[in-house]
N, C-alpha and C positions, 0 to 999 in steps of 0.2 A: 400408769395410775399415779396421781399426785398424792402426797402425804402432807398433812398439816398437823403440826405439833403445837399445842397450846400449853403454856406454863403460867401458872398463877402463883403470885407471892402471897395471896390472901387465903382466907378460909373457904372461899367459894369452890363448889364442886363444878368445875367447868364442863365436865361431861354432861351433867344434867342440864346445864344452861344451854349447851349446844344442841342436845337432843330435843329439848323443848322448842327451841327456835326452829329446828328442822321440821318437827311435827306441825308447828304452826304454819310454816310455809307450805307444807304438803296440803293442809286443810284449806288454805287460801286458793291453791291451784285447783283442788277438787271443787270448791265452791264456784270458782270462775268457769270451770267446765260445765257444771250443772246449769249455771245461769245462761251461758252461751247456748247450751243444748235446748233450753226452754225457748230462747229467742228463735233458734232455727226451727223448732217445732211450730211456732206461731206462723212463720212464713210458709212452711210446708203445708200446714192446714189451710191457710188463706188461699194459696195458689194451687192446692191439690197436686203437689209435685214434690218429689224428694229433692233434697239439696244437691245430691250428686247429679240428678237429671237437670236441675236448674243451672248448675255451674257449667255443665256440658253445653247447654243451649246458650248461656251467656257468653262463654268463651268462643263459641262459634258464630257469634253475632246474629243469633236467631231471635234476640229480644231487644226491645227498645230500652234506652236508658231511662229509668225512673228512680225516684228517691228510694222506694221500697227495694228495688233490685240492687241499688248501690249499698244499702244497709245490709241486705242479705249476703252479698259478696263479702262485706266487711266482717260480718259474724262468722262466715265460713273461714275466712282467713284467721280470725281470732281463735277459732276452735283449733285450727291446724297448729298455730303457734303454741297454744296451751298444751296440746297433746305432745308436740315435739319437746317442749320444756319438761313435761312429766316423764317422757321416755328418757331423756337425758338425765333427769333427776334420779330416776330409778336405777339406771345403769351405773351412775356414779356412787350410789349409796353402798 
């Protein structure tokens, strides 16, 4: 585990500043996850298929390349990155 020590020569309470910044970053991550989940929901509804099933079909070349499918894969990958970042964020806190 890494330790970070901040020292201020001013009157500012660095702990509050850092805590606020961390809370804001967490809110941004959660908003990104919600937004990406909504995009995945649209594809799932449109194609009547779960993202997991779609990815399985896509990775096994059972689907043609379309713009929708490329966007769906991109949203899936974005969700994975956001969730990994959140897990790393939580485990480091």
